[in-house]
C-alpha positions in Angstrom: 0.0 0.0 -0.2 1.8 3.4 -0.8 2.5 5.6 1.9 0.3 8.4 0.2 -3.0 6.2 0.8 -4.9 8.4 3.5 -6.8 5.2 4.9 -5.7 1.8 4.1 -8.4 -1.1 4.3 -8.6 -2.8 7.4 -7.2 -6.0 5.8 -4.2 -4.0 4.8 -3.9 -2.0 7.7 -4.1 -5.0 10.3 -2.4 -7.8 7.5 0.3 -8.9 10.1 -2.2 -9.4 12.8 -4.7 -11.4 10.5 -2.2 -13.4 9.2 -0.8 -14.3 12.8 -4.2 -15.2 13.8 -4.9 -17.2 10.7 -1.6 -19.2 11.6 -2.5 -19.8 15.0 -6.1 -20.9 14.4 -7.2 -24.4 15.5 -10.7 -23.7 16.2 -13.8 -24.6 14.1 -14.6 -22.1 11.1 -18.0 -21.7 9.6 -17.7 -22.5 5.8 -16.4 -19.9 3.8 -14.7 -18.0 6.7 -11.0 -17.5 6.8 -11.0 -17.0 10.5 -12.7 -18.6 13.4 -15.4 -16.8 15.5 -12.7 -17.0 18.4 -10.0 -15.6 16.2 -12.4 -12.8 14.6 -13.2 -11.7 18.4 -9.6 -11.7 19.4 -8.7 -9.6 16.2 -11.6 -7.0 17.2 -11.4 -7.1 20.9 -7.6 -7.7 21.1 -5.4 -10.3 22.5 -4.8 -8.4 26.1 -1.6 -9.7 27.5 -1.1 -12.8 25.3 0.9 -12.3 22.2 0.9 -14.8 19.0 4.2 -15.6 17.0 4.8 -13.3 13.9 4.4 -14.2 10.7 7.9 -15.7 9.4 8.9 -16.5 13.1 10.4 -13.3 13.8 9.2 -12.3 17.4 5.5 -12.3 18.7 2.8 -9.5 18.4 0.0 -8.7 20.4 -3.6 -8.0 18.9 -4.6 -4.5 19.4 -8.1 -3.6 20.5 -9.8 -1.9 17.9 -13.3 -1.7 18.8 -14.5 -0.2 22.4 -18.0 -0.9 23.9 -20.4 -4.1 24.4 -18.2 -7.5 24.1 -20.9 -9.6 23.9 -22.6 -7.3 21.1 -19.5 -8.3 18.8 -19.9 -12.0 19.5 -23.5 -11.9 18.6 -22.8 -10.1 15.4 -19.9 -12.7 14.3 -22.4 -15.3 15.2 -25.2 -13.7 13.1 -22.6 -13.7 10.2 -22.1 -17.4 10.5 -25.8 -17.9 10.0 -28.1 -17.6 7.2 -29.4 -14.1 8.5 -27.9 -10.7 7.5 -26.5 -8.1 10.2 -28.0 -4.8 10.7 -26.0 -2.2 13.0 -28.2 0.4 14.6 -27.3 3.5 16.3 -26.6 7.0 16.6 -24.1 8.7 14.2 -20.5 8.3 15.3 -20.8 4.9 17.2 -18.1 2.8 15.0 -20.9 1.0 13.4 -19.0 1.4 9.7 -15.6 0.5 11.6 -17.1 -2.6 13.3 -18.7 -4.0 10.0 -15.4 -3.2 8.2 -13.3 -5.1 10.8 -15.8 -7.8 10.7 -15.9 -8.3 6.8 -12.0 -8.2 6.7 -11.7 -10.7 9.2 -14.5 -13.1 8.0 -14.0 -13.3 4.3 -10.5 -11.3 4.0 -11.9 -8.1 2.5 -13.8 -4.8 3.5 -14.1 -3.1 0.1 -17.1 -4.8 -1.6 -19.6 -2.1 -0.2 -22.4 -0.3 -1.2 -22.8 3.4 0.0 -26.5 4.0 0.6 -27.9 7.5 -0.2 -31.3 9.0 -1.6 -29.4 8.8 -4.8 -28.6 5.2 -4.6 -30.5 2.9 -7.4 -31.3 -0.6 -7.7 -28.5 -1.0 -10.5 -26.1 0.1 -7.9 -27.0 -2.6 -5.6 -27.4 -5.6 -8.1 -25.7 -4.6 -11.4 -25.3 -2.5 -14.3 -24.1 -2.8 -17.8 -21.1 -1.6 -19.8 -23.2 0.2 -22.5 -20.6 0.2 -25.3 -20.6 -3.7 -25.2 -24.2 -3.9 -24.7 -24.8 -2.0 -27.8 -21.9 -3.8 -29.8 -22.7 -7.5 -28.5 -26.2 -7.4 -26.9 -26.8 -8.6 -23.4 -23.9 -10.9 -22.9 -22.1 -12.0 -19.7 -18.8 -9.6 -20.4 -20.8 -6.8 -20.9 -22.3 -7.1 -17.4 -20.9 -4.9 -14.6 -21.1 -6.4 -11.1 -22.0 -4.7 -8.2 -20.0 -5.1 -4.9 -23.0 -7.2 -3.6 -22.9 -9.3 -6.8 -19.0 -9.6 -6.3 -19.7 -10.9 -2.7 -22.0 -13.8 -3.7 -19.8 -14.8 -6.7 -16.8 -15.0 -4.4 -18.4 -15.9 -0.9 -17.7 -12.8 0.9 -19.3 -10.4 3.2 -20.8 -7.2 1.8 -21.4 -4.1 3.4 -24.3 -1.8 2.9 -23.5 1.5 4.7 -26.4 4.0 5.5 -29.4 1.5 4.3 -32.1 3.4 5.7 -30.9 6.6 3.5 -32.1 4.7 0.4 -35.7 5.0 -0.6 -38.1 2.0 0.6 -38.3 0.6 -2.9 -34.5 0.3 -3.6 -33.9 -1.1 -0.1 -36.6 -3.8 -0.9 -34.4 -5.1 -3.9 -32.5 -6.9 -1.1 -35.4 -9.0 0.1 -35.2 -12.0 -2.6 -31.5 -12.1 -2.4 -31.5 -12.3 1.5 -34.1 -15.1 1.4 -32.8 -17.1 -1.4 -29.2 -16.1 -1.8 -30.0 -16.1 -5.4 -29.5 -13.1 -7.8 -31.4 -13.2 -11.2 -30.2 -11.6 -14.2 -33.4 -11.8 -16.8 -31.6 -10.4 -19.5 -29.0 -13.4 -19.8 -30.0 -16.7 -20.7 -29.2 -20.2 -19.2 -26.7 -20.4 -16.3 -25.4 -16.7 -16.9 -28.7 -15.6 -16.0 -28.7 -16.6 -12.3 -26.2 -16.5 -9.5 -26.2 -18.7 -6.5 -24.1 -17.0 -3.5 -21.3 -19.2 -2.6 -20.6 -20.3 1.1 -19.1 -17.6 3.1 -21.4 -14.8 1.8 -23.5 -12.6 3.9 -24.2 -8.8 4.5 -23.7 -6.3 7.1 -25.7 -3.2 7.0 -25.6 -0.1 8.9 -28.6 2.6 9.9 -28.7 5.4 12.0 -31.1 5.5 14.7 -31.4 9.6 15.0 -30.6 11.4 12.2 -32.4 13.3 9.2 -32.8 11.8 5.9 -33.7 8.4 7.2 -36.6 6.2 5.8 -38.4 3.5 7.4 -37.6 0.0 6.4 -40.2 -2.3 5.4 -41.3 -5.4 7.6 -40.3 -7.7 4.9 -37.0 -6.5 4.9 -36.7 -6.3 8.5 -37.2 -9.8 9.1 -34.0 -10.7 6.8 -32.0 -8.9 9.6 -30.6 -9.4 13.0 -30.4 -6.0 14.7 -27.6 -5.0 16.9 -27.7 -1.7 18.6 -24.4 0.1 18.9 -24.4 2.4 21.7 -22.2 5.3 22.8 -19.2 4.3 25.3 -20.7 5.2 28.7 -17.4 4.6 30.5 -15.4 8.1 30.5 -12.1 6.6 31.5 -12.5 4.1 28.5 -13.4 7.0 26.1 -10.6 9.2 27.3 -8.2 6.4 26.7 -9.6 5.6 23.2 -9.8 9.4 22.2 -6.3 10.1 23.3 -4.7 7.2 21.4 -6.7 8.1 18.2 -5.6 11.8 18.4 -2.1 10.8 18.9 -2.0 8.4 15.8 -3.8 11.1 13.4 -1.2 13.7 14.7 1.8 11.3 14.0 0.5 10.7 10.5 -0.1 14.2 10.0 3.6 14.9 11.0 2.3 17.1 13.8 4.5 16.8 17.1 1.7 18.3 19.5 1.4 17.3 22.9 -2.3 16.3 23.9 -2.4 17.1 27.7 -4.8 14.7 29.6 -6.9 17.9 30.8 -7.8 18.9 27.3 -9.0 14.9 26.4 -11.0 15.3 29.8 -12.7 18.7 28.8 -13.9 17.7 25.5 -14.9 14.0 26.6 -16.7 14.8 29.8 -18.5 17.8 27.7 -19.6 15.5 25.0 -20.7 12.9 27.4 -22.9 15.5 29.4 -24.3 17.0 26.6 -25.6 14.0 25.0 -26.9 12.5 28.0 -28.6 15.6 29.1 -27.2 15.5 32.7 -24.1 16.8 34.1 -22.3 14.8 36.8 -23.6 17.2 39.6 -27.1 16.4 38.5 -27.8 19.6 36.5 -30.3 18.9 33.6 -29.3 20.2 30.2 -30.8 20.5 26.8 -29.3 17.9 24.2 -27.9 19.5 21.2 -29.4 17.8 17.8 -25.6 17.5 16.9 -24.3 13.8 17.4 -21.7 14.4 20.2 -20.2 10.8 19.6 -16.8 9.7 20.4 -15.7 10.1 16.5 -16.6 13.7 17.0 -14.5 14.0 20.4 -11.5 12.7 18.5 -12.3 14.9 15.1 -12.5 18.0 17.6 -9.1 17.2 19.5 -7.4 16.4 16.4 -8.7 19.7 14.7 -7.6 21.8 17.9 -4.3 20.1 18.2 -3.7 21.1 14.2 -4.7 24.3 15.0 -2.1 25.0 17.6 0.3 23.2 15.4 -0.2 25.6 12.2 -1.4 28.9 14.0 -0.5 28.5 17.7 2.4 28.1 20.0 2.5 24.3 19.3 1.0 23.5 22.4 -2.6 22.7 22.5 -4.5 25.0 24.9 -8.0 26.1 26.2 -8.4 28.5 23.6 -8.2 26.2 20.4 -10.2 23.6 22.5 -13.0 25.9 23.0 -12.9 27.1 19.5 -13.5 23.7 17.9 -15.5 22.6 20.7 -18.0 25.2 19.5 -18.0 24.1 16.2 -18.6 20.3 16.8 -21.5 21.2 19.1 -23.4 23.4 16.7 -22.7 21.0 13.9 -26.5 20.1 13.1 -28.6 23.0 14.2 -27.9 26.8 14.7 -30.0 26.5 18.1 -27.4 24.4 19.6 -24.9 27.3 19.9 -27.3 28.6 22.7 -27.4 25.1 24.6 -23.6 25.0 24.4 -23.5 28.4 25.7 -26.1 27.2 28.5 -23.7 24.6 29.6 -20.7 26.8 29.7 -22.6 29.5 31.8 -23.9 26.8 34.4 -21.9 23.6 34.4 -18.4 25.1 33.5 -18.6 28.2 35.3 -19.8 26.5 38.5 -16.5 24.0 38.3 -14.3 27.0 37.4 -15.4 28.6 40.6 -14.8 25.5 42.8 -11.8 24.1 40.8 -10.5 26.3 38.2 -7.7 24.7 36.4 -8.7 23.4 33.0 -12.4 24.4 33.6 -11.5 27.9 34.6 -9.3 28.3 31.5 -12.2 26.8 29.2 -14.6 29.2 30.6 -12.0 32.2 30.0 -11.3 31.0 26.6 -15.0 30.6 25.7 -15.8 34.2 26.8 -13.0 35.6 25.0 -14.2 33.7 21.8 -17.6 35.1 22.2 -16.2 39.0 22.7 -14.4 38.4 19.5 -17.5 37.1 17.7 
């Protein structure tokens, strides 16, 4: 993979771990799977202190934890993929649904790239297949003129396909999946004989994701719902787990950007605590808060701190301070609706002001920076 690639696929980024797990795998595997359910779980949740021999026999490696949340959910998701039922990951934006689906597909059948991106513009052709129209005009409907979709390729090769943002598609487009998920067969009426029917090979399944709270979401039909096992992916509730994850990911992204900006623990705590309290509607002191429309997820906390650190790197002193945090915190919290600005202001003038008066420190610095930004605006 060239170094200039911004985001390698999971099977490339974690190739060494996947190879080590495959070499050490002695557990039963579902037909068509490259790793056993036990090893897929280890790949996603980490091996802890246990280490595996590196491929080639040069030392050992520990498998890193990639998904932080409900371990039992991961196990249920893996079991679903080993069954005839498709998997639907449901949750608020930024809860790592897409990342989990990518990790599951990469570990189970070797690729995470057979993906359909759902939107209001998605058509049935993009889900099933389309045509090379130059060949179609020259030769008519023949097999070489057919352009397979990612779902078509997954059925043909016995792999897991991914469908991102399924509920952003119109209901009639979503329902084109019903027959495929029921019979594991895709028909091509334009082709004759064996070319006109595709039977899914062992290993094929589908992982879809859907937002539980967002604009532009369509209902699913009852017929399609029955073809999925639903799993809810919820935000991380433990603040210490979320802080550790945010700090790790921000440091990783800064290193990739070549920005040597220290990320103080105080700054991480400010952002994570603010996001957790606003999305729950309650501060740790028991103050009731108005919940913003913006999805104040772990992913948003990472993006906010990363942007603040880059601001300090390019325009500031090279040290991440309260002013950069306050500036980018305002942008994240008012992402979805203009009225969220007043909700954030009330949070600062009640919860943050009270903590600043009691404890000072980073909360006092955040309050001062917020008021300075307000005066400048």
